[in-house]
N, C-alpha and C positions, 0 to 999 in steps of 0.2 A: 902758477894755482895749478902744477898737473892735471893730468887725465881726466875731461869730463863728457858723462853719456849723458843726454836729455832723451827722455820715452816719452812721447805724447808730445812732441816739436811742435805742433801744428795746431794745438790747440792755445787758449788764451794766455796761460799760464806758461805755456812755454815761447809762445810767440814774444810773451815779455819778458821771460829769461834772453832772451836774443838779444832783446833793444837793450837791456839794462847793461850783461855782456860787452855789449860795443860802444856802449856809453863809455865805460870803466875797462874798455882795452884789455877784457879779457883773454885770455889764450888758451890752448890747449880746452875748447869748450866745443865739443860736436850734439849736432842736431840731425843724426839721420831719420829721413823721410821713413811714415809708417812703412811703407813698401818692404822698406829694408828694416823694420824692426817693429813689427808687429808682436806685441806681447803676448798674444794667444799665438807664436808662431817660435816652438821652442830650438827647431834647429836656425833659422833666420836670429833669432837673441843670440845664441850662443856666438854665432859666425861673428857681431856687433860686439859681442866682449872679446873674440878672438882677434876682432881686427882693431882695436881701442884701447884694451887693458887699462880701462877705466880704473884710476882711485877713485871714483865718485861716478855715481849711478844717481840722475835724477826724476823721477818717475811722477810727470803731468799727467800721464794716461789716465783714463777713468770713461765710466759710464756714468753720466749726471744728467740723466733725462729722467727728473723725479716722478714724474706723473705716469709716464712709459714702462717705467721699470715694474710698475706695481704689476702691471701682464707682460714684461718680456722678464722674468726672472732670471732665465736660464744665460742669456745674453749679459745682465748686469751684473750677475755671477762671475760668470767667467772673465770679465773684465779687470772687475772691483776685487775679486778674489783669485782664481787662477791665473790669471798676468803677472798678479802680485808676485805672486806666490815662484813663477817661473822667475820672475827678476830677482827675488830673495834667494833662489837656490845658485844662480850665474853670481850672483853678487857678493855670495861667501865663498866658491869656488874659486873667485879669480879674483878674491880678497878685494874687492870694491867695498866703500859705506855706501851704505843707500840713503838716500834724501826721499822721503815719501808724502806726498798730500793727501790728506784725510779732509773730515768736516767736519759741522759742528751738529751736520744729522746725524752722528752715533747718538747724541743724546734724547731723551725723553723730551727736553722743552719744559716740564712744569716746576722748575727751581725760578725762585724769587731771587736767587743772586749769583753771581755771574759764575761758569763752571769751572772745576779746577780738574788739570789733564787726570785724577785718580778719582775722580769722580763715576759714579755708577754710570755705563754708558746703557741705555735703553733703545734702539732706534725704533722709532713708531711707523716707519716706512721701511720697501722693501732698498732703497736708494743706500737709506742709510746704515741698515743689516750688509748688507754685500759689502760697503767702507768699512764697518766695524770687521768686518770678515779677514778682510784685508790688512789691516794693523795688525792682529792675531794672528794673519801667515806670517807678516814681516818678524814680529817680537819670536815667534818660536822658531824660525830659521837663523834671524840673526843675532848678533851681540854688541853690532857695530851699524848703529840704524838712527836716524833722527825721522821721527814721526809727524810731521806740522799739520792739526786741525785749523782748517781755517773757513771762512763764513762769507754768503753774499756776495762773490767774487763778479768781479767788474774790469775792464779796460777797453782800449781801443779795439780791442781786436776780437773775432768770435762773437757771438750771439750770448747779450745779458741782457739783464733787467736795465742797467742806462739808457743802453743804444733801441731798445725796444722801448721806452718810454720817449726819449727824443721823437722814434719816428710816429707813436702813435698821436702825442702832442702836437705834431705837425697836420695828423689828421682829423683829429677830434674836439667838439668843441668842449666834452666832458668825459672825464674820466672818474669812476669808481678804482680804490683803491684800498687792499687791505689794512686794517691800524690798527689789530690785535695781534699782530706775530712784531715779535722783539727781536732785532739782534744786532749786530755790526757790518755792515759795506766793509768791503776790502778791495782795495785799489792793486790788481795784479802785480804793478809794477813795483810797489812797494814790498812783497810779497817775494816780487824774485828778487828785488835788493837784500831781503835777509836771507835765501837763501845763498846767496855768493858771498854773504858775510862769513855765514858759518864755517863756508868752504875754507874761506881765508885763515879764520882763524883756529882752523884743525883744532879744536878744544878739547875733543874726548868728551864732552857732556852729552852721552848719547839719551837717546829715551826720546818720549811722546812729548813734543810743546802745541802749546795753541798760539795763534797767530790770525790777528785781525788788526784792521785799525781801530784809532782808540774812541769810545763816545757808544751812544745805543740811539739806536732809531728803530721806527715801524716800516713799515715797506711804504705806509701813506707819506712818513714824515722824508723816506729815501727819496719818494715822487716827488712832493712840493721842493725839496734841495735842489732835483735835477731841473725842474722848471722855472724857479727861480734865479738858478745861477745862469740858464741857460737862453734866459729870459723868453721861454714859451711860454704865450698864453692861452691858459686851459682850466677850465673850471674845475676845482679836484676834490673828490669828495670822501670820507671815509668810511670803512665799511667793515663790517665784522665777519671772519673768514666762513662766518655757518651763508651768508648771504653770498659767499663764491665756494661753492662747494669744488674740490679739485682730487681727482684720481686717490693718490696720496695725502695723506695729514701732513704737515708739518710742525715742528716744536713751536709753540708758542713764546716759549723764551728763552732764546740759545746763546744767549750773551756769554761770550768766555773770560773768565780771568788771565791776565798774559801776563804776571807778576815772573813766572820763572824762567819765561823766554827773555823777558827785560836783564833780568838780575844776572843771568847764565852769560846773557851776551852782551850787554850795556846798551841796550836799546832806545834808543827815545823814540815813540811811534806815533804817525802823523794824526793827526784827528779825520775822524773817516770825510767832515765837510771841507776841509783844508784840498784833500788827496783828488777827492769829486772836483771840483776845481779846476786844477791840475788837468786830468782825464778831458774834463771836456771845454776847457779852454785846447786841448790837444786835436778834437777831434773838430 
């Protein structure tokens, strides 16, 4: 598969890539720790590129604390924009193809239909804005790149909604879950497999793509499925977003259209609940 370097190797997508790559017997893929591959340290980054001379770079590093970002703008922008610029500039210099991960939160989320890649991006929070700035940096610096927007990522690794719900469900008798924000849960190992497929095919179909699992759910639907599949006995009540105010506004509808990635890479994307069963069985 040639030389591949993964930035953000300790995050849930980085760990998912490590698991899927090992399962597929992928060789030549490197997961340098953040201490060696801090995307804000240009000298350290250059050393990584010089050491591995990567054909492909995968950027999984991101500031993802959506509410905290509202008050931590400089840090969010540094990681989600400046750090991405640093990787893109070195990718250009070393002739590497960059796969960069982004988010459905670049959209305002007021569309009643699934979002296409060229729909207008109008973030409603700082996290989404800084991720959009990162996308724009990649596009302005590189000709050979794939930006993959994904949504509601979860896995066996790191902190995520599935693990939080399992923990809370075991501790409490009743939970109130937001039911008027709609999107699609995405199993990080499914996304990791798609990233490795893009590399293996080396098709040159560069650009921005949407990838999530198939189907549509609210956070309430997602939580109910987690409890049903895991056999967790907890009363679950649907509430409006207004009853659970957060520091950052969330898109109310951020379901993404995946026709482009399915057509270009001949994908059959798993239904979100099927992948959730896989994850909970592993947990």
